[in-house]
N, C-alpha and C positions, 0 to 999 in steps of 0.2 A: 560444825566445830567439834573436834575431838578433845575432851578434857579428861585428865587423869587425876584421881584423888591421891592425896598423900597422907602421911600419919598426922599431919598438922591440920587441925579442924578447919582453918580458914584459908588454907593454901592448896591450890591445885596447879597442875601443869597444863599449859595450853598446848595447841597442836605443834608448836615449835619446841616443846618440852621446857619452856621457860616458866618458872614459878610465878604465879599471879595470885592476887587476893581474890578468893571466890566471890562471885557476884559483881566483880568490878573488872576494869581493864588495867588496873594498876599492877605493874610488875614489882616483885619483891625488891629487885635491885634499885628501882626508882625510889622506893621508900628509904632504902639503906643509903643511897647517895644523898638524899636530902638530910638524913640524920647525920651523916659524915660531914657534908659540906657546911651545914648551918649549925651543927652541934645540938640539934633539936632532941629533946627528950621524947619518949612515947606520948606524953601528954601534949607537948607542943605539936607533934605530928598529928595528933587527934584534933587539935585546934585548927591546924592548917587544912586538914582534910575531914571536915565534919560528916561526910558521907561514909567514913570508915568508923568502925567501933574500936574501942581500945583492945578488945579481944582479937580483932583482925590484925591490928598493928603489932601486938605482942606475939601473935602467932607467926607473922611475917618475919619479925626480928629473930624469933627462935629458929625459924627455918634457915635464915641467913647464918646464924652462929653455928648451926649444925652442918652447914654446907659451905662454910666460908671460903675454903680454898677454891672450890669449883666456881662459886659466884664471883670471887675476886678475879679469877682468870677471865671470866666473861666480861666483867667491867673493864679490865685492861685491854681486852680485844676490841671492845667498843671504842675506847679512848684512842687506840691506835688507828682505827678506821677513821675517826673524826680528824685526827692529825693528818692522815693521808689525803683526805678530801680537802682540807684547808690548804695543804701544801700544793695541791694540784690546781687550785682555783686562782684566777687572776685577782689582784686586789680590786676592790670596788673603786669607782671614780672618786668617791669621797675620801677613801683611805689614801689613794694616790695623791690627791690635792693636799691633804693634811700632812703627809710625809714630805711632799715637796716644800711645804712651808715650815718644816721642822717642828710641827706641833705634836707629832707622835713618832 
């Protein structure tokens, strides 16, 4: 596994050049998405991820803010991929039954 250090003490780039928190598998964008989706503070992120330190969390958030445009494009690209996959899939039998009954 080829890792590249960054200026951020707790953030490294993995082999796909995605920023991750050093010593973990957590991508910076995963932490940012949780912060955005749930409105979590760094302290709440720490509570939800006790294996991370506050230093790691703040470093990841600092990396995001310094690279926001690039990471936001990556998030948008990932969301578009999920939308494509969902559109290409047949609805599950359960969803089909619920739609037929007008429940969704």
